[in-house]
N, C-alpha and C positions, 0 to 999 in steps of 0.2 A: 504493500500500500504506500503510495506517495504521501508525503507530508501535506496535510490539508492546509488551506489558507486560514481556516478558522478553527481554533481548538482552545477551549477554556476549561477552567476548573473552578467550581463553586463550592464554598464551604457551607454546608447545610446542617452541620452538627459538629460536636466535639470541638467547638471554637468558643473559647471563653468558659468552657465547662468540660467535665470528663466524660459526659454521656452523650447519647444521641448521634453516634458517628454516622455521617452521611457525606459523601463527596461526589459531586456530579461532574462527570466528564462530558463536555459537549463538543463533538467533533463534526464540524459541518452541521448537518441537520440531525445528527445522531446523538442520542443521550445514553450514557452508561453510568450507572450508580455503583459506587464502591462502598459497601456496607449500607445497612438500613436499620439503624438502631433506634430504640426508644429513648427519649429523654427521661431521666430520673432525678430525684433530689428536689431542688428548689422549685417552688410553684411556678415561677416565671418560665422555667424550662419545661416543666411537665405540661403546661398549657399549650406548648408548641406541638405536642403530639396531636392535639385536636384541631390545629389550624389546617386550612387547605394546603396541600403540598405545593411548593413553589412552581412546579411544572405539572402538567397533566400526567399522572402515572401511566396512562396508556401510551404515552410517547416515549417512555423509557424502553430501550431495546433489551438490555441485559442488566443483571446485578452481579457483581463480583464480591464474594463474601470472604472476609478474613477469618472469622471464627464465629462460634455459636452463642456467645454471651448476649444477654438481653439488650445491652446498650450498643450492640453491633448488628443484631439480627431480628429483633422482635417487632420492628415496624413493618416487616415484609407483608404480613396479612392485611395491614391497612392499605398498602399499595395495591394489593390484589383486589381488595374490596372496591377500590376506586378505579380499577381498569387495567392494572399492569398484567400482562400476559406473556412476558418474555421469559428467558431462561435465567436461572440462578446458579452460578458456578461456585463450587466449593470442594474442599477435600472430602473424602468419604467419611472420615470421623466427624467432621463438622456437620455433614448432612445428618448423620445418625443422632448427633447431639441437638442439632437445630430442630429436628422433629419433636424431641422431648420438650425443648424450651418453648416452641411455638404452641404446642398443644396445651402446655401448662399455662402459658400466658393467655390464650383464648379462654380457658376455663376460669382463670382468675378475673379476667375482664367481665365475664358474665356474672361471676359470683359477687364481685364488688358492686355491680348494679343491683343485684338482688338484696345484698346486705344494706345498701343505702336506702332502698325502697322500704324494706322492713324496719330499719332503724330510724327512718325519717330524718337522716342527717345530710341528705343531699339538698343543695339549693335549687336543683332542677326539678321541675314538676314530673317530668318523665325522663330520668337519666338513661343514657344509651351507652352501650359498650363501644370502645374504640373499634373493636372488631369481635367477631364471634368464632366459635369453634368451626362453624361451616366455612368461614373465610380461611381459617388455618388449613382445613382439609383441601381447599381449592389451591392453596399455596404449595403444598408438599410435592405434587407431581411436576412442578416447574424446576426442581433441583436437578443439576447435572454434575456428576462427579469428575474431578480432575486428579491427575497424578502429580506427585511431588516433583519439582525441578524439571518439569517438561513444558515446552512452549505450547500453549493452547491457542489455536487460531480461532478468533471469534469475528467472523465477517471482516477480515482485514486488519483487525486489532490483535496484537499478540500479548497474552498474559501468562505469567509464570508464578506459581505458588511455591514459596520457600519456607521451610519450618521456622517458626518463631518461638516455640517452646513456652508459650503462655498457658494454654490448655491443650487438651487432646485435639489434634487436627488444626491448631491455629497456625496462621501463615502471614508472612508479608507478601504483598502482591506487586510484581513488577509489570508495568504496562508499557508497551511500545506502540507508538502511533507514527508510522512513517519513519523518519529519522529522529524523532523526539521520543523521550521516555519519562515516565513518572513512576516513582516507587512509593508505595503506601506501606508504612511499617506495620500497620495493625497494632495490636498490643504485644509488646516485646517482653519475653520472659527473662528471668535472671540467668546468670551464667551457670547456675547449678540447680535446675529444677529437680526436686526430690525424687520424682518418679518417671519423668518423661525424657526422651532423647534430647540431646543438646540442640540449641538453635543453630541455624546455619546462616551464612552471609549471602544475601541476594546480590545480583548484579547492581552496580551503581546506576544512577539515572541523572538526567538533566534537572529534574525537579524531585525533591524528596519531602514526603510528609512523615514527621517523626512524632510519636506520642511522647507525652511528658508528665504522666501521672505522678511519678516520683522524681521529677526533674530537679527538685531543690533539696534532695536529701539522699543519704546512704542507708541501706538496710543494715541492721546490726548482725554481726556474725559471732556470737558469744561461744566460748569454749563448751559450755553446757547448753545445748539447744533447748529452747522453749521452756526455760525454767519458770518464768511467771505463770505459764499455763499449768505446769506440773505442780507448782506450789499452790495455785488456786484449787486444783483438784484435791490435793492432800488436805488442805484446810477445810474445804467444803464437806468432804466425806467425813472428816473427824467431827464436824458440827452436826452431822446428820442431814445435810442439805443436798440439793441437786445442782448440777452444772448444766446450763443450757448454752449451746454454741450456735449462734446464727451463722450459717455458712452457706456460701453460694453452692447450689446443687451440683454445679459442674466444676470439677478440679479441686475446689476448696474442700469439699467433703472428703475427697480422696486423700488430699495432703494432710488434713486433720487426722484422719484415721491412721495414716502412715506415721505421723508424729506420736500418736497414742500407742501404737504398736512398739515403736522404739523405746518410749518411756516405760512401758510395762515390762518389756524384755529386760531393761536395765534395772528394774526394781525401783524406779523413781516414783511410780504411782501405784496405788492398790489395784487389785483385779476387780474392778466394779463393773456392773452392767453398762454397756454402751448401746444406745439405741439410735439408729438412723431413722428419723421420722419424716416421711414424705415420699410419695410415689415418684416425683421428679428426681430427687436425689438418688433413689434406689435404681431407677431406670438408667440414670447416668453412670452409676457404679457398675451396672451390668455391661455398659459399653466399655468402660475402662478395663473390665475383666476380659474382654474379648481379645485374646492374644493374636488373632488373625490380622488385626489392624497393624501390628508391628510398631506400635507407638511407645511402648514402655522402654525405659533404659535397659541396657543389656544385663545389669545385675539386679534388676527388680523383679520380684515374683508377686503373684496375687496375694500370697500370704503376708507380704510385707505391708499390706494395708487392710487385712481382714483378720489377722491372728489376735482376736480379742474375744471377750465375753459379749459377742455382738448379736444383736437382734434387729429386726426390721419391722417398722410400722408402715405397711404398704397401703392400708385402707383407713378410712376415717374411724372405724370402730377400734382398730389397734391404737390409733393416736389418742382417742378419748380414754382408753384404758390407762394411759400414762398419767392422766389427771387424778386417778385414784391411787396411784402408787406414791408412797411416802419414803421409800427406801432410797439411799444414796444412789445416784446414777448420773451418767453423762448423756444428754440429749443433743444430737446434732440435727439441726433442722433449718431449712431455708425460709426466708431469703437472707443473704449475707449482710444487707444493710437494714434488716428488720422492717422492710417496707411492705411485706405481704406474706402469704403462706401460713403454714401451721405454726411457725415459730411465734407468731403474734399471740396465739392462745397460751403457749408456754410462758411467754413473757408476762401476760396478764396474771397468770397464776403465781409465778415465781418472783417477780420484781418486788412485791411489797414485803417480802420476808428476808431479813438480813442474814439468815444462815445460807441463803442460796447465792449463786454466782453466775454472772453472764460474762462469757469470754468472747470478745470481739477479735476476729481473726483476719480482717482485711480492711481495705480502704473504705472509709465511710464518707460518702459524698455530702457536701453541704446540703442541709434541708432534710436529711433522712433521720429516722429514729435512731439509727445506729450512731450517727454523728452527735445527736442530742445526748445519748447515753455516754458516749466517749467524752463529751464536753462537760459532763457532770450534772445533767438535768435532774431536777428533783421530782419531776412529773413528766410523763410522756402520754400522748393521746393515741389510743388504740381503739379502733372501731367505735368512735364517737365518745369514748370515756377517757377521762384523765386517770392514769394509773400512777400511784406513788412509787418512787424508786428508792427502795431500802436495801436491795440486794447489792452485793459487791460487783463492781464493774471492772473487769481486767482487760487490758489490751495487749495482745501478743503481736508484736511488730514483725515477727520473723516469717509469717505465713505468706506475705504478698508474693505473687508470681508475676508481678510487674517488675521489670528491671528498675534498679535505682539509677541515680544520675550517672554513675560511672559505667553501669551496664549499657545505658543508652549511648554514652559517648563512645564506648568500645565498639558498639554496632556501627555507628557512623564512621569511625576511623577505619573500620575494616572494608568499607565500600571501595571499589576499584577505580572510582573516579570522583573528582570533586564536583558536587552539584552546583548549579547556578544559584539555587535558592533552597534553603531548608525551611519548610513551613512547620512550625511547632504547634501541635494540636493536642487534643485529649488531655488537657490539664486545666486546673483552676488558673485563672488569668495571671495571678502573681507568680505562680509556679512556672507557667509557660514562659513568662518574661525572664525569670531567673535562668531557665535552661537556655533560652535563646541567647542571653548574654554570655553564658559559658561557651556556647558554640562559637560565637564571634570572637571571644577572647582567646580560646585555646586553639581553634582550627582556622580562624580568620576566614570563615565562610559567612555568606549573607544568611541571616536567620531572621525570620519574620513570624510574628504571632498574628495569624489572620483573625479578622472579626467575623462574627456570624453573618452569613449572607454575602461575604466578599467574593468577588469574581476576579480571577487572574488569568492571564493568557499563559498557555504552555508552549507557545511558539517561540522560535529563536528570534534573531534580529530581523527587523523589517516587518513585524506584525502591525496590523492596523488597529488603533484604539477602538474603532467602531465595531471590532469583532467582539468586544465585551458586551454582549447583548442579553445576558440572562438576568431577569429581574427577580428579586426576592422581596417579599413583603416587609415593610417597615412597620412599627419602629424597631430599631435595633435593640437587642436585649441589653439591659444595664450591665456595666462592668466589662464590656468587650470592646473598648476603644482600641483603635489601631495602635500598634507599637510605634513609638517615635523613632 
């Protein structure tokens, strides 16, 4: 394919925030979307899920998916609901996990509407789900599997998926348009994911989008791993309480289980019951156990994250039975930021009692219940009720499978060519700014923090400013001013 006269990139998410990843490539009259995530966290961002999409979804030809997390994939059924009928390209493991994520999201959308109607706490007379389970089922047949490190020709555009070691199946995507190229980092894993194969280095590109979730900090690497978690378990069990771990159903549940196995084998925690509560978490665990995918690191076995006094609460009845148990136990339940799912019912029950403990195991976005708990809130609102917080709140900072600032810099340094511009995305605004400064200071590369809705040309010299013709609704979200 020759390089087109007009080719632009529009930032429709993960700009000024860490969620809602969506990047629109407009190549002539063709539109390709990279990622289709839902906004989470602060209300001003969540409301954007309900806005009309900036372009008619029926005019999008394809979606390229980096991985299956909600903030990268869960907006897909909304696109389908409003007319998208193109192909969705992703790795096999991503497709397996996305099916779980989307079905759960559709169910939660419908459940939230039902709860709001019954509870009377919706301001809308007739609240409506963003999308339904029927929309999800219409989405699933659109997926197309891709191989690792292979060029995929998509009507003249070439795309390549390269392992990013964030979650099972996660990838960076390198896109070639004629003589020009764009690299989307997706979410980048750490240099030492506890159970997955190491990340790989993709080809360099003219334009690079790099995530910055932890772009202003370094992850701790203590000699004794996860000691705050182990200590919380020991203290809580001694007090006769229960430990609840809000954990993302995909990857975080598996890495928490892996840590618990290592701690129990080392005699650092007692052999207490561990319950994984939630069909989504358990279905994801089944995918991680599938050795045919070839995604686990060479020295990891299934026993390394299941060798526990482990039980499963697959249906609602099993989950409700946990409410009647008073013996010490560890409950792992999604969601990781305590924004939905069965973990809310465990929090309602356990938060008011000081003998219990909540262990937060990952990034808590601004505006989420998890962030409120992390910041020391004395009350949190759950299902229309304010719940008193007397339980111990513990933060284990070692679980993140987002690369820290050094991991991100190492990924950039390993690229085989210097990009013309690095667009720093998927980070809270001040974090993205900090990381952009580091790129400029250490690598002497142009680094820009794009604002929500910003349109840039991906052409080389000689492009026409009139080519920037994609319009995005205003007003611009607060806190996303362009980088000086």
